[in-house]
C-alpha positions as CSV (number, residue, x, y, z in Angstrom):
1,M,14.7,-2.8,-1.2
2,K,13.9,-3.7,2.3
3,S,11.1,-5.9,3.2
4,E,9.7,-3.2,5.5
5,E,9.7,-0.8,2.5
6,V,7.7,-3.3,0.2
7,T,5.2,-3.8,3.2
8,F,5.0,-0.4,3.5
9,K,4.3,0.4,-0.1
10,S,1.9,-2.6,-0.5
11,G,-0.1,-1.4,2.6
12,V,-0.3,2.3,1.2
13,S,-1.2,0.9,-2.5
14,D,-4.2,-1.1,-0.8
15,E,-5.3,2.0,0.9
16,L,-5.3,4.2,-2.0
17,K,-7.3,1.4,-4.1
18,S,-10.0,1.2,-1.1
19,L,-10.1,5.0,-1.2
20,I,-10.7,5.2,-4.9
21,R,-13.4,2.5,-4.7
22,G,-15.2,4.2,-1.8
């Protein structure tokens, strides 16, 4: 995996978590 892909996926997961909490 590219470092960019890891950063993108981690960022998306963070957004999903915040949406679920909200």
